[in-house]
Residue, then its C-alpha position, 0 to 999 in steps of 0.5 A: m283531311a277529315v272531310r276527305t277521310s269521311v268521304s273515303n269511308q263512305g265510299d268504302r262502305g258503299r263498295g262493301i254493301g255493293l259487294a255483299l249485294a252482288v254476292g247475294s244476287a249470285v247466290a239467289f240466281g244460282g239457286s233457281g235451278v236447284a229449287a226448280k229441278p225437284l218440282i220438275d221431277a215431281g211432275l211439273a213440266p219445265l214450261h209450267v215451272v218457268w210460267l210460275r216463276v215468271t208470272g209470280a215475279a211479274l205480279v210482285m214487281l207490278p208496282l214497278a211496271v206501273r211506275h215506269r209505264a212510260l217505257v212502253r212507249s219509249r222502249p218497246a223493242l227493248l222491253a220485247g227483247f228482254g221479255l221474249l229472249g232474256v226472260a221467256g227464252v233463256q229461262a224456258f230453255y234452261f229449265a228444260a235443260i236441267s230436266r235432262i242434265p245436271v244444273g251446274v253443267a247447264l249453267l256452264v253451257e250458258y256461259l258460252a254466251p260471251a263467246l257467242v256474242l264475240g263471234w257475232v261481233r267478229f263474223v256477222q258485224r265484221r268488227p275486230v275483237t282483241r286478242a284477249a277476247a279471242l283467248g277468252v273464247v278459246l278458253a270457254v270452248g275448251g273448258l266446256a269440252c271438259v265439262v261435257e266430257i267430249w272424249a267420252g262421246l258427250g257424257f251427258d244427254a245431247l238434247g239437254l246440252l242443246l237446250a242449254l246452248a239454246a238458252a245461251c243463244c237467247q242471251v246473245g239475241y237479247f244482247v244484240l237487240s238491246a245494243q241497237g238502242g245505243d242507250s247513253g246519257d240521260d236517256v238510259p232506261d231504269p233497269l228495274g223498270v225494264i225488268a218489271h215490264g220484261l217479266l210481264v211480257g214473258a208472263v204473257v208469252l209463256t201463258v200462251v205457250a205453256r197453257p197452264w190451265g190444263t196442268d194438275w197443280s195438285v203437285l204443289a200441295h205435296t212434297a218434292d224429293m231433294n236427294g232423299s229429303e222431302a221439301p214442300a213443293w210450295l216452299l220451293l216455288v216461293w224460293i224460285v219466285l221471291l229469292a231466285t227471281v225478285l230478290a236476285y234481280v233487285t240486289g243485282v241492279v243495286s249492286v252494279r250501281r254501287l260497284s263498277p260493271q267490271v267488278a260486278g262481272v267478276v262476282a257474277c261468275l260466282e253464279a255458276v260455281i254456287a249453282a254447282v255447289l248447291a246442286w252437289v249438296l242438295l241434289g247429289e249432282h256430283l261433277s268429276a275432277p276434270q269437269i270441275a277444272g273445265g268449269a273453272v276454265v269456262l268461267l275464266g274464259a267467259f270473264i276474259a271475253q266479257s271484260s276485254t276492251p275492243a280493238e283500238g279505233s273500233p266500236e265497242p263490242v256488245a257487253a256479255g253476261s246474263p241479261e239482268r246484269e246487262l240491264s244492271a250495267r246500264g243503270t246510273v250510279l246512286 
């Protein structure tokens, strides 16, 4: 009995630590847009902010990439997919979106990804989905209509909304690509290794696209406005690289290894809530009551869509969520 009690206590502590790490990861990820938007408003192009974020994080995680260099030979498609879509595509479109629309709205639009994944499964792959999953899609789309105030002819910049939707589509592309590998058993790649290599791929791609050598980097030597308060631009960059990227990825992976993917998925939905709250407090981006209610419906629909089991006798649909959480779910339990 004493042994069983000890094991139970250890398990409870492990789950408690995992839950704390998952919440910390959601807070870290949710703060990326809040730190990036003042830099964009101060004069840096969204692509250049993304380049700084990805390149800085890639350099910090370079030792992990070296440690898992065998992935370059064994999983080139996965690394390319994560780097091109999960890193470069998602972040570039997201940062471009928040330069035109509120941070919380942009992230909520991205939460259409689970619905889009299920649409791919149902109409492109012609595989059945459960009624619960279909309900999740309907809820997510209906909630988003409230967030963007569709009854007022779209309450936000249409191009900004399209950019956020493009970020969601990049997530879908990554999910579909990564599912082709059929990872299972002992052949599952280490998620931190994939993230490290994906950041390197993203940094190379963004260097070619953003061409950072022509930018006036003196902006980083000054301050950026955060709803009337001045913050050092370099400090916001450190926030984006170390907290919103490196710490967010690492804690996310470790948390999923201590929790079930389903529990981690619930906590992951806090990311959009945290982003909206931080944007409200730090940037003064207020959402109306219908938008807040719509955001809650979007998150509920996204959670239902990504956690629903497939129809009996059908192949399991592609998992949905953010790319880094998809990688985390593929990790093995510590």
